[in-house]
C-alpha positions, 0 to 999 in steps of 0.5 A: 591302871597300868599304862602302855603309852605316853604322849607329850607335845612341845617344840612344835612336835609330838613324841609317843612312848609305848610298850610294844615289840621291837623288830626282833619280837622282844618287849621294848619301849618304843619312842616315835616321832614324825617328820614334817612330811608325816614319816615316822621315826621309831627307836626302841630299847629292850632288856632281854636279860631282865627276869620279866622283859615285858614288866621291865618295859612297863616299868621303864615307861613309867619312869619317862617324865615330861621333862625328859620328853621335852629335852628330846623334843628340844633336840629335834627343833629345826629338824624336818626330815626323818634322816635329820630326826634320826641323826639328832636322836642318835647323838649323845 
């Protein structure tokens, strides 16, 4: 069975990774979390140079691990607003 989504819970929050389209209509892996008020923060990654961008997105989703998700969620601890979450996700 090929997955199109993965969800993880930790550090008081859920994180959803899914294959969908980005704002340009390209196949992408999207990462979504909610702030304490229920507002959604979504970031995505696409690879338009791949031979098959949809397959690239599906393969990329398969590579996401629980440890990676927990690392992201740990960075979001104490962040309560969509702006704080977006800023934390963009920090390298």
